[in-house]
N, C-alpha and C positions, 0 to 999 in steps of 0.2 A: 415542726422542723423549721429552722430559719430559712427564709427564702433563698438566701445566697448559698447556703449549704446544699439545698436541694438543686439549685442551678448548677453548682459545681459538680455534683454527682452526675447530672445529666450530661454536662459537657465532657466529663471524664469518660463516661460510658461511650459517648460518640467517638472520642479520640482513640479509645482502646480497640475500636473496631478495625482500625488500620495500623495503629502503633501500640500494640499490646504492652510493650516493655518501655514505655516512654520515660518513666521515672528511674529506670535502672541504669541508664547510660547517659553520659553528657549529651546535650542537644547537638553539639558539633559532630558527634559520631553517628547521628541518625540521618536518614534521607527523608525529607519532609516536604509536603506540598504547602501552598499558601493556606489552604483550608485547615490543615493540621497545625500549622503555626498559629493560626487564628484561634483554634481551640485551646492550644497550650496557654495563650494569653488569657483567654476567658476563664480557664480552670484556675490559673494563678490569681487572677483578679478576684475570684469568688472565694478564695481561701479565707477562713474566718478563725478568729481566736476569741473564745468566750462569748461576748454579747453580740457578735455579728458585725464587728467593725472590720476594717480592711487591714488590721495590723498583722494578719497572717501572711500577707504578701511578702515574697522574697525578691528584693530588687536584683539580687545576683542572677535570678532566673530570667528576669527581663533582659539583663545584660547578655546572657547566653543567647537569647532569641535574637537580639540585635547583632551579635557576633555572627550568627548563622546567616542572617539576612544579607549582611555585607560581605560574606565569604565568596561571592561570585557564583552562587548556585541558582540565583533567580535573575530573570531579565528585569530591565529597569521598570517596566509597567508593574511587574509583580512586586518589586521593592516599594513602589509608590502606594500599593494597596495595603501593605502591612507594616512598613517601617514607621510611619507616623504614629500608628496605634501603639506599637511597642514603646516608642519614645514617650508618648503621653502617659502610658501606664507606669513606666519607670519614674518619670518626673513627678507624677501625682503621688506615688508611694513614698518618694524621698522628701518631697517638699514639707510634709507634715513633720517628718523626723527632723529635718534641718531646722525648721522654725521652732521646734520644741527644745532644741539644744541651747543651754545657757552658757555664757562665759566663753564662747568660742573665740579663738584668736581671729583678729580682723582678716589677716592674709588668708588663713585657712577657710574662713567663711566665704570670702570672695571667690576662692578657688572652687569651692563646692558648687556655688550658684553658677559660676562661669562654665563649669563642666556640663551642667544641665542645659545651659543656654546653647552650648556647642551642639548638643544633641538636637535641640529644637531648631537651630539654624539649619542643620543638615536636613532635617525632616521638611522644613519649609522649602528649601532649595529643591528637594526631590519632587515635592508637590507642584512647585512652580514650573519646573522643567518638563513635567508630564501633564500639566493642565488638569490636575485632579484635586478633589476637595475632601478626600478621606481624612477626617480628624483635623481639617484645616483650621476651623474655628477654635478647636481645643488647643492646637499648637500656637496660634496667635494669642490666645488668652494666657497660656502658660508663659510665652515670651514676655507678655506685658507684666506678668507677676514677677518674673525673674529680673527684668529691667528695673522694676521698682525695688526689689530686694538688693540688687547691686548698688543702686543709687543711694539707698538708705544705710548700707553697710559702712561703718566708720572707716575712713581712709579712702573711700572711693572718690570723694570730692576733689582730692588733690590729684589722684591718679599718677601712676608711675610715668606715663608718657606726657602729662600736661595737656589738657584738652580732651581727655577721655570722657569726661562728664558731658561735654558738648556733643560728642559723637553718640554717646549713649542716649541723650535726650532726642537727638535727631532720629535715631532708629526707633526709639520709643514712640515718637509722634507718627512716624510712618506706619509702624505696626498697629497703632490705635486706629489710624484711618482705614487700613485694610480690614481690620476687625469690624469696624463700624459699618462699612459698606456691605459686608457679608450679612451682618445683622439686619440692615435695612432691607436688602433684597429678599432675604428669607422671611422677614416679617410681612412684607408686601404680598408674597405669594404663599404665605401660610405653610412654609416648609420648615421643619426643625433645623436650627442652626447647628446643633450638636450631632456628632456621629456616635458619641460615647454611649448613649442610651440604647444603642442597637447592636446586637451581636450579628454583625454583617458577615454572612457566609458568602463569599464571592462567587457569583453564579457564572455558568458558561453562557455565552451570548450567541445569537444566530442559530439556535437549535430549533428544528421543526420536527413535526411528527413524520416519520419515515413513510408511513402509508399514504399520508396526504401529499407528500412530495412526489411520490411515484405516480399517483393519480393525476395531480395537477400538471406535472411536467409532461407526462405522456399525452394528455389531452391538448396541452398548449402546443406541443410539437407535432401533433397529429400522427403519432406512432401507434399503429394498431396492436392489439393484444398478441396476435400470433407472432408478429415481427419482434416485439419486445421480449417475449418469453423464450424465443428460440435459443437453445443452448444454455438456458439459465434455470427455468422452472416450468411447471405445467401451467396451462391456461387457467385451470381450476385454482391453483395457488395464487395466481395473479388476481383473479376475481376476488378471492378472500382477502388478499392484501388491500385491494382498492376499497373494500367494504369495512376495513378495520376489524375483520373477523379473526385475524391472526397477525402476530408480530413476525416479520420475515427474519430468517437467519442471515447472519452477516454476509456469507458468501453469495446469497441471493441478492441482497441489497447491493453489494459491490458490482455484481453482474448487470443488474437493472440500471444502476446509476451510470455505469460505463456507457450503456446504450443511450442514456438520456443526457449525456454530455456533462455529468456531474462528478466531482471528486468522490472517492470512496468513503471519506469521512462524513459523519452525519452533522456537520456544521457547514455554514456557507463560507468556508475558509478561502483565503486567497492563494495560499500555497500548501502543498502536501509535503511535509517533511518532518522527520524526527529530530532535526537539528535546531535547537533553540536560537543559535546565532543567526540562522537564516531568517527566522521570523523577525528577530530584532533588527536585522539589517534592512529588511523590506520596509519596516516602519521608519527607519532612519532615511531611506531613500525618499519616501514621501515628504518627510519634514524638510530635508535638505532642498528638494525641488521647490517647496513652498517658500523657503527662505532664500532662494536664488543662489544656493551654494552648490552649483552644478558639478564642479570637479569632485567634491565629496560624494555627491549622489552617484556619479558615474563609477567611482571606485567601489562604493558599497554594492552597487548593482552587479558589477563584474564578479565580486566576491560571492554574491548570492548564486550566480550562474555556476560557480564552482561547487557549491554546497548542495544544490537541489537537482533532482533529475528533470531534465527538460523533455524527456520522453513522456512524462505525465502531462496531458494536454492542458489542464488548468494551471500548472506551473509555467508552461510555455506562454500561455495567455497573459498571466500576471506579469511576467518579465517583459513580454513584448509591449504591453501597455506602458510600463515604466520607460522603456526605451523610446517609445513614441513621444511621451511627455518630455523626456530629456531633449530629444532632437528638436521639438517644438520650442522649448525654452531657450535652446542654443541658436535658434533661428536657422537650423540646418534644413528644414522642410517648410513648404508654404502651406496655406490653408487647405488647398485641395488634396495635397499629399497626406497631411495630418488626418483629414476626414477619411480618406481611403484606407490608410493603415489601421486606424481605429476600428473601422468596419471589418477589416480582415481579422483583427484580434478577436472581436466579438464573435464572429462567425466560425471561429475554431470550435465553439461549443454549442451555438444556437443561431439560426437564421434571424437576422434583424427584423424581417417582415413578421415573424411570429410575435415579437414584442408589440408591433404596431396594431396587430389585430385585437379586437375586443375579446374579453373572456378572462377567466381566472388564470393567474400566472405564478410561477415560481422561478426566480432568477437568482443565481449566485451573486455574491457581493461584487465579484470581479466583472460579471456581465453588466450589472447595474452601473458600475463605475465606467465601463467602456461607453455605455449609452450617455451617461451624464457628461463625460468628456466630449463626446460627439456633439452634444447640444450646444456647447460653447461655440462651435464652428457653424451653427445653423443660423439662418435668418429667423429672428424671433417673430416675424410676421407671417411665416410660412405655415401651411397646414401641417407639415411634418413636425415642426416644433410644438404646435398646439396639441397634436396627438400624443407626443412624448410626455408633455405635462399632464395630460389627462390620464395616461396609463399609469404614471407614477402615483398620481392621486388615488387611482383605483386600487393600487397595490397597498398603499399605506393607510388609507382611511379605515379599513376594517381592523387593522392592527390597533389603531387608536381607539376605535369603538370597543374593542375587546379588552382594553387596558393592558396591552402587551408591549408598550413602548420600550420597556427595559430590555427586552429580548433583541431589539434591533436599533438601539439608541444611536450608535455611532453612524450607521448607514442612514438613518433617518436624518441626522444632522447634515450629512453630505448631500443627500438627494433633495430632501424637502427644504433645506436651507436655500438651495438654488431655486427651487420652485417658488419659495416665499419671495425671493428677490425679484423674480420675474413679475409677480403680481404687483409688487410695489412699484416697479418701473413703469407699468402701464396704468397706475393710479387706482388699482383695486385695493384700497387700504384695509377694508374689512377682512379680506382673505389673508392679506399679509399679517395683520394683527392676530388672526386666529392661529397661524403657524408660529408667530413669535411667542404667543402664550404657551403653546405646546412645547416649543424648544426651551424656553426659560424654565418652565416647571420641570422638564426632563433633566436639564443640566443640574438643577438644584437637588432634585430627588436622587439622582444617580451619581452624584459626586463628580461632575465634569465642569470645568471652568474655562476650558481652552477658548471658546468663542462666545462666552457669555457677554463680553463687552460689545461684540459686534451686533448681537441680537438686541441689546439694550439701545445701542445707537440707532438701529433700524426702527425700533419702536418710537424713539424720540423723533426721528426724521419723518415718520408717518404723521405723528402728531403735529409737527411744525408745518408740513405740507397741508394738512387739513385746515389749520388756522389761516395759512396764507390764502387758501382757496375758499375760505368761508364755509367749509364743510363741518357740520355739527359733530361734536365728540362728547362722549359721556365721561371722559377722563381729563383732568386738568394737570398736565405735567409741567413742571417748572424747568425752564431751559438750563439754568446753572446747576440745579440739583441733578438733573439727568445726565448732563455731560460730565459732571464730576464723577458720577457713578461709572461712566464709560472709561474715564481716565484711570480711576483706581483699579477697576477690574482688568483693564489693559496692563497696568503696572504689575498686577499679581502674576500674569503669565508672560511678562516681559515682551509684550506685543509691540511691534513697530508702529501700530496704529495709534499708540498713545499720543504721539506728537501731533497727529492729525486731529484728535479730539481736543487737545490743548489749543490748537489754532482755531478750531471751530468755536470753542468757548470764548476765546478772546474776541473773535468776530461778533459773536452774539452779544457780549457785554458792551462792545463799542456801539452796536446798533441800538441796544436798550438804553 
């Protein structure tokens, strides 16, 4: 059997487990998850005709998927995961068809390529706005091909607007630079530049073994078995749970988690809600605070408070931390009040002293974030700060050793990115470089480009400091090359740091 036919059969079998009648109704009439949309794309891509070519693909099916994605049923992160893939599959299936057509009228030919370019431009914008790399290289490659087709189409040189060709070439050059920097960094770190060759089934993050969470968390908090079991389950059941001899029922998990200060969901979620808008708004609050758009952040946070139950402790904790960060950014509270309020937010679910003590730990993402924010207000020379650094390293190093970074990638970035900066500030370049390598490889492997420019700059800065201080290094980084990488990666995510890198490059060139 042709390999693609076999793959199509497997994808279709997986899809029918949850969407048995997927071919009998228009996609717009179905209710689909991202994973199901992904499987539809893979089934369609593997359709064959005769000798196993891709001529069996139906572009109209890809357009249906694109229509579903943009119908308002997915949040923006969900759209970033699947829209670029659908665009690439559509463009790829149509490009061969368009190129094979002879005698096409000039205006019609330009219109067809311009339509595909519009899809690609939207896919690129979605990826840039969300700091994601899913099919980013393929979209840039397809844009480059479309720019070339438009440039070579008779009539394009004059352009109806006069000057269109100049704009086209400028965009073409910009696109080529972005594509090249991705190729360079992927080649250096031996990570495939393409997403196309992987059927990426988007995984849930932050998930842990329930049995381990109950054991680690109860030991960390010092809660005895009898106290934990009361009103929930027998001590015998708890012992079996701790030994992984049984998978606990959901009501038991919820009862034990409640006593352990954890949300009932089995992920380290920041809020518990069935309202997608609330999760989307929480993400927007974070981004708006980072961009210093405080009025927008305050509006979104007030809306979140209307959508979620603040009787749920972890929701109250998440909202409280955002309110503290907002007050701090607006200069409404001083350092002492900031630290005090963050401690109060943390201790809604766990005593801070339990984090400082040695031993195995399980913390929610919100608890880790509270502590990470508290560290900003600490004296970096204090014992307390040093212990916090040590405890976070103890939490995350085993995860790296087990090869499980993908499960906690976003939190690793937030926590260990800060730890990395600390070691660089005090001149421990070896530790900083170790964390830089983990972060860069993680970004490239898991499709995250948000802060890639920052980590590359940190790597260059370490190298420059080593050279300045006469510290030997086994890597010879070229200043202009590295800073140009930072500029281009910063441009990709529209970072305000791009101008800083440009100034740094000018200063470096003047010195050189």
